[in-house]
N, C-alpha and C positions, 0 to 999 in steps of 0.2 A: 589439452584441447577439450573445449566445451562439448558437452552432448545433450545438454538441455533442448527442449523442443520450444519453438517460438511461434506464435501465430500473429501474422500481420494483417491487420484490417484497415483497408484504406481505398477509397475508390479511384484514386490516382495511380494508374499502373506503373508510370515511372518512379513515383516514390516507393512502391512496393518492390520493384526490382532492384532499387537502389539499396534499400535496406535489406534485401535478400543477399545481395552481393557481399556487404559488410558482415552480416551475421553468419552466412555460410563460410566465409573466408576465416571467420574466427571459431569454426567447429560446430555451431549451432544447426540444428535441424529446422527448417523453416516451412510453413505452410502459409499461404496467402489467399485472402478471399476480399471481395470488393463491395459486399453490402451487407446490411444488418442482419438479415434473415439467415444468410449463409454462415455468417460469423458464429451465431449461436449454435447452428447445427454442425459446423466444423469443430468449434470448441468441444463439444460433447464427444465427437469421433476422433479427433486429433489428441486430445488431452494434453494441452501444451502446460509448459512450465511457467509460461508468462505470456500475456498477450499484450501487443502494441495496437491500440485502438483508436482510430480516427473518430471525430465527433459528427462531422457532417457526411452522412452516408445515406444511400437510397434504402428504402423499404422500412429499416428500422435505424434510427440514429443512434449514436455512440452512447447517449444516456440510456436509451432503452435496452441496448445490448448489455451494457454495464449491469442494469438491474436483472436481466435474465441470467446472466453469467453468474451473478452473486448467489442466485438461488441454487446453482450447481456446485460452486467452487470457490475457495478463498484464495486461489492462486493469484499472483500479483498482475495488476493491469496498469499499465501505464498509457495515459491519453495522449493522443497527438491533436493538437488543435490550432487552427489559423487565428483563433481569437485570444485576445490577453486580458479581457475583462475579468476582475476578480470574481464575479458572479460565476463564470464558467467554471473556474478553477475549484471554487468552493462547492458548487453543485456536484462536480466529479467526484471530489473527495467525500461529499456525504452519501453519494451512491455506492461507495467501496473502492474508488479507484486509489492506488498507491502513489502515483507520481503523475507528472504531465510534462510534456515538451511543447514548446509553442513553435509553430512554423513561421517563416522558414528556419529549419534546423540543419546543423551539421550532422552527417550521418555518424561522424565518430563521437559526437555528444550522446546520441541515442544509444550506441554500443556502449558507452561508458556507463549510462544510467542502467541499461539492461544487466550488465556485470554486477553493479553495485547492488541492485535489487535481488538479483539471484544469489549473490554472495550473503546478503543478509538472510534471506529466507531459507538458506541450505543448512544453517547453523554451523557452518564451517567444518574443519577437520579435528578440531581440538576435542580430546576425550573429557574435558571439563563440563560438567552440566552446568548451565547457567539458569538457576531458578530461584524465585523467591516464594516464600509461603506466608500467608497470614490467615486469620479465621475465614473459613469457607472460600478462599482464593488461593490459587496456585499459578504462577506465572512461569512457563518453562520456555526460554528462549532458545534453548538447543533444538528442541522439536518444534518451536512455534506453537505452542498450545496454550490455551487459557482455560482453566478449570475453575468454575463458579459453582458453589455448593454442590461439589461432586459431580457436576455435570460439564462436559467439554463444551465451549462455546466457539463457534467459528468466528474467527478474528482477523481481519487483514493485517499483513505483515506490520505496517507502520503504525498501526493502534496497538498492537501488542508490543512493539518496541518502546512506544511511549509510556504505557503503563509499567512496563519491566524497569524503565530509567526512573520513574518517579517512585515506584515501590521500593527499588534498591536504595533510594535515599530518603527513607521516611522522616516526615516533618521538615524537609528542606523546601523552601520556596524557590521555584524557578520562575524566571522571567519567560515571556513568549520567545523572545529573541534568543534567550539561552537554549531553551528547548529545540527551537529550529536549528540551532548550530550543533547541539549535542546529539539530537535524534535524527534530524534530516541530513545533517552534514554542511560543510561550509560551501559546497558547490550547489546547495539548493537555492533556487531564486523564487522564493515564495514570499508570502506576507503573514503577519501574526494571526490572521483569521484562520489559516490552515490548523494552527495549534487548537483553537476554539472549536473547529469542526471535529476534530479526532477526539476532543475531551467530550464533546456532547454525545457522540456515538458510543464512547466508553461508559459513560453515566447511564445510558440506556441499558447496558448490560450489567452494570454494578450497582447501580443505587438501590439501597433498601435490603442489601444481601447480609450485611453485618453491621452491627453498632459498634464494633471495635476498630474501624478504619473507614476512612472516607476520602473520595478524591474530590478536594476542596478548592474552591476559587478564592484567591487572596486579591481582593478588590483593589484595581489599579496597579497591581504587580504582576501576577500570574497565578500559578498553580502549585499545589502540593498534594502528596499522599499523606494525609494525617492518621496517625495511629493514636488510640485512646486508651491505651494499656500503660 
């Protein structure tokens, strides 16, 4: 049985209770709140392992909540949205969300997404340490830690999985579709701009750190982690 804590934030009480039913049945501890201000306060007090966050909220909207929570924690956030425009998805990812589910959704799908994200961020039960190192860079997928120039840098799980995947295959070019399939998984209903958003955020953390490697764009193809030794 699971024992992780899930914070559900949605102004629709019926949706909250439906998700509570499914999550608690699977062994999760659930806390619910219905507006953005109380979401930020409850996140700080409840210390969840994952937050399900609606976008259209009173007081503070989901974007604002995501910004505030990212100042406190890098725990995964799954956005719940009734909007399907690419802009909404990309904005959420730029703010630090890890995944999104479009309403109307099946509660079983949400539960599956929660399990998948928590499984990725827990590091699993294997004793093998998944880590790659380069000059002034260490990416540890077991503990979900990114170390840049001897400093730990808070990084959302999906960003870390992406840079780990690229750096584990130095100088290999990946198309955006390959990265969506191999990093996000076959069940991810995203588009290629998702990859661009995550690469942009990683570059903000990594660019200029070392002249021995580079997160490089291969125009009209995709991306690679290029080493220069």
